[in-house]
N, C-alpha and C positions, 0 to 999 in steps of 0.2 A: 504494498497500500504506499503509496506517496505523500509528503505531505497533505496537499490538498485537500483530497481524502479525508485527513486524520483530523483537517481541520472541520471540514463539512460533520462529521460525525460527531464530533464536539457541542454542537449546535443542538440537536435533538434532543431535546428533552423525554428525561425517563420518568413517569409518575408513580408509585406504587397503586392500585384502583381501588376506588373505593367500594367494596362488597361487602354489607354486611352480611350479620349471621343466617336474618330469615331469607335475602338471596339465596344464600349457598343450600341452605334448609331446602327451598322453592327447584331448585337445579336437582339434587338428591335425589326427590320426588320424583322427578320426570324422568331421569338414569334408573331408578328402582322399578318405577311402572314401566315400561321396555318400549316406549314412544317418545321417538327421536324428531322424526319429520314429521309428525301425524298425531293424532292424539287427541284428547278432553284438551288439554294447554292451549295446543293450537285450536282447535275450536272453541274454545272460549276468547283465544285473542280475535279471532276473527269475529266474533258475535260481537263484542267491546267495540270492534271497532264499523261495524256494522249501524252501531248506535250511534256512534260518533258521528259519520257520514251520514244520516237518518232514515235510517233503514236502508240506505244499497249496497249490494251485493257486495262482500269483499271475501277473496280470497286469498290464502298466502302463499307464498313459494318456496324450495328449497334451494331456488341458485338463482341468482343474477341472468344468467341465462334461459331460464325458465319463464322469469317475468317480464324479460324482453321479448323472447318469444310472444305470450300471449298478448304484452301490449301493440305489438304487431297484428295480431289477429284481432286486435278490439280495434284497428284502427282500419281493419279491413285488406290489409297487407299480408301474406300468404303468396305458398307458391306460386310461381309463374305470372305475380305480379310485376309488371313495369315501371323502373324506377331509374331514375337519375341520378349523378353523384358529380359534383365536381373534384378536379383531379387535384 
């Protein structure tokens, strides 16, 4: 590593995350329940978000790629859709 890389690294702040015991217990509950990407906690989150957004349907995704794919489909963009891009 050269000196410029060492200097850049020294500016990156590192702080200990503030995670309370209630949050740790909730994560443990989810892990012990066997549901990581779906399940009751995800359904609870989706329901609360739906209420927050006035009853609109809400679906969470397990990856940004899946979310982007659904966003494109919601906009009517799918396989075979012609598009243009700037070089």
